[in-house]
N, C-alpha and C positions, 0 to 999 in steps of 0.2 A: 586048754589053750595049746595043746600039742607041743609044749616046750618052747613056745614062741614068747619073746619079750615084747610087751607093748609099751610104747613111749607115751608118757602122760603129758598132755598139753594143758597147762592151767588156763582158766578162762581169762579173758582180758580184764584189766582193772576197770572199775567204774570211772566214768568221765569226771573230771574235777568239777566241783560246784562252780556256778558262774560267779565271776568276780563282781563285787559291788563297785559301782562307780565312785571315784574319789571326789571329794568336795574341798575346794580351796577355802582355807580359813583366813589366812593373812596373805596379802599380795603385795608385790613390789610397788612402792610409791603410794600405798594406801595411807590416807591421812597426811600425805606429804612426807612420809618417812621413806628414805631410800632403802632401808633394810630392816626387816623384822625377822629375828632369828632366836635360837635357843628356846623353842616352845615347850610348854608343859601342858598336857591335856588330860583331863580327869573327868570321870563320870561321878555325878553328885549322888551318892548312895545307889539305890536300885532304880532310880528314875531314868527317864530318857533325856535328862538334862546333862549337857556336857559343858565344861568350863575349860577355856583355853587362855593361857597367859604366855606372853612372849616379850622379848626385849626388843625395843625399837632403838636402832642406832642411827643417830643423825649424821655421823661422820664415820669414815672408815679408817682404821689404823693400818700400819704397815703389815702386810701379810694377812689382813683380815678377811679377804675374799668376800666382802660384804656388799660393796657397790663400786661402780667405776670410779677411778680416781678423779675424773673430771666432772662428776655429778654433784650437784648441790640441790637440796630441797628448796622449792620456791614458794610453798604455801603453808609451811608450818615450821616454827622455830624450835628446833631440837638441838641442844648444845652437844650432848654426848650420848645419853641413854635414858630411857624411861621404860616402865612396864605398861604394856597394853593388853586389854582383855576383850574377849568375846564370849558369848554364851549361846548355846544351841538348846532348843526345847524339843527337838525331834530327832535325837540320836545322831546329830551331826549332818543331817540332810541340808539344813539351812542354818545360818548364823545371824545373830542380832547385830546391833550397831556396835561400833568400836568404842570402847572406853579408854581414853587416853590418860597417861600419867597417873596410874592407879595410886602409887604410894605417896607421891607429892612430898617426899622427904629428901630428894636428891640435892646434894651440894655439888657433886661432880658427875656421878653416873649411878643409875640404878640398874641392876642386871641379875642374871642367873636365877630366874624364877624356878621354884621347885614345889610341886603340889602333892598333897596326900589327903585322902578322905579319912576322917576320924569317925568310925562307925559307932563309937561310944557316945560322943556328943553330937553326932550327925552334922558335922561341920567340915568344910574344906579348910585346910591349913596351908598357907603360902609362906614359904621361906624364900628370901632373896638377899642380894647384896646391895649395900650402898657403899660406893667407893668414896671415902672421905679423905681428909688430909693425912691421916695416919695409917691408911690401908683399908682393906675390905671389912665392913661390919655386916653381921648377919641380923636381919630383921624378920619380923613375922606379922602376918595379918590373917584374920579369920573371916569366913563367909558361909552362909547357909545356901544362898541362891546364886552367887556370882555377881550380884548387882549391888547389894549392900555389904560393906566391909567394916571391920573394926579399925580403929586407929592403928597405925604402924607401931610395933614394939621392938625396941633394940635388945637383942639377946647377947650382945658381945660380952657384957659383964659376966653373965652366967657361964659362958663358954670359957672365960678366963679362969674360972674356979675349978675346971676339970683337970685331971692329971692323966696324960699330959694336956697342957693348955690347948684349947681349940679356938681361942679368939683369933680374929683376923683370918678366918677361913672363908672359903667360897662354897656355897651349896650347889649340889647338882652335878651335871645337868640331868633332866628327866623327871623322875618321880621318887618320892620317899615311899616307905612301906610301913604298914602296921601289922605287928605280930598278933597271933591268937590271944596273947595275954593282954593286948591293948597297947603295948609299948610301941612307940613310933621311932623308926630308924631313919635318920636323915643323913645321906652321904655328904661328906665335906671333903674338899681338897685344900691343902694348907699352902699359904703363900710362901714363896722362897725367893730371896733376892728381890723383893718388891713386887713379884708377879705371882699370880695363882697358877700353880703347876700341880700335876698329879703326884 
């Protein structure tokens, strides 16, 4: 090389893979609901079947950023909040019909859906809140396919026996996780001064 220094020019990086097109799952005013938010989306095992659960809010609260203050639904009677469900059988490319008011236990409002897949029992587990007269209660439902569900089960009494107590907590948002041991970890945030705060 006759004592000359040669500069090394690395090859250009490969182009990024093409982005897959997005697919809308829930949309504004679908089913007469002005706002569908706090979604939890889960793959059912190793299949191409996806489950989406979200909270439908019929009215907006102060600072909610959910819907215009002058908007009111005109074709579906929603008092405060319900859980709505959709299922996809093709990895999310298309979604089935909307299942409305999944839990059917609401006195005031049902909210904060949180999903996890239990690989031991091959079932999806849904945790959610029902806001009753004494505060947020944690409930649970199970499904294999996202269409047929078990009856809702109130877990608030079990959470009250933990130390420290975890009754009147709010699950989520997002997803729970299952450890290699099979134990399922459900994130909760504890109410303070009558509200759910982190």
